[in-house]
N, C-alpha and C positions, 0 to 999 in steps of 0.2 A: 406587508408584502405576502403575496398570493403562494401557495403549495408549489406551484410553476415555478414561482422565480425564484425562489429555495430553493427545488434539488437543480435548476439551471446553475443556482450560483456553486453546489455543489458539484454536478457533473463537470462545470471550471475548476473550478478546485483539481478532481480528480486526473484531468490531461495534465493538468498542469502536474500535481504530485508524482503522475510518471512519468511526463516528460522529465524532468528533475533526476530520478533513481535513474533515468535511460542516460541522461549526461551525465549522472555523478555529482550535481553538484549541489551543498549537503545548503549554501545558505536556500537557492530555493523551492527546497524540498520542505523545509523547514518553515518557508510561510507559506507555501500552498497547504502544509496540514494546518498549520494556523488559521487559513480560511474557509480550509473542507471544515473543523469543527467547530467554528464560529458559525457556519452555514449551515448545519446538522442539528446546531443547538438553538438558530432563531426558528427551523424550520419547523422543532419538534413541539416550541409550543404557539405554532400558530394549527388551531380548537375548530373542531365541528364541519360534518359533511364526508359525507366517501367521498373516494377515488373519483375521479372524470377520463373515462378514456386517454385522454391526451395528458393528462398527468400519470396516469400508473403506466406507458411508455416511459414515462421521463426516467419514473421511481423504476422502474427493470433493467437504464439505461444505468444509474448511478447502480445501480446491482451488479451490473457485470463488470464498469469500471471499478466499480468497489472489488471483486473476486479476480478483471488484472495488475491490482495496483497489490493484491496477498499476493500474489505466483512474482513478482518482481519482486519486493519482501524479502520473499524465502528464497530467493535465487542468489537475492545481494548477502544474506544471512550463511548460506551452504559458499558460495567463497570467500565469504571471509575465513570461514571453519576452516574451506581447503589453504585456505595462505596459509593460517596461523599454524597447521600442522605440519604443511612445509617449511616450514620457518625455524616451528618443533624440532623437527627434524620425522617428523611419523608424520610420511604421505599417507594416506588412505586404509592409517592401521598397521602401518609393518616401520621397520624398522632397522637402519642402519646397515644395520648386524645381518638382515634377513630374519629377523624372529617377527612372529606376530606379537601388537601391545596388546597385553593384559587391559577388557576397561569393568568396571565395578558396573 
C-alpha cells in the first residue's frame, strides 16, 4: 500500500464516519471508526520519503475531515448532555423551582 492509497482509505472512512453521525447510525459509526483506525495504523507503518504534492493535499483533506468529525462528536455530546439535564429536571442549570443549580 502507498501513502496515497492509505490516505484515500482514511478519507473514505472519515466520510463514512461523518455520514453515520449525521444519520445517528451507531452500527455504521462503529464500522467506519474501526476502518479508519485500521487505515491509520497501516498508513503509519509506511516508511520513507517526503510527501509528494498530491499526497500532501490528501493529508490536508484528511485533517479537515477529521476536524469536521470532531465537531460532530462535540455536538452529539452536547446534545446528550442537554437531554440528560432535561431528563433530570435541570435544563440549562436551572431547577424547576427557579433557583440556579450549584456546580462544584
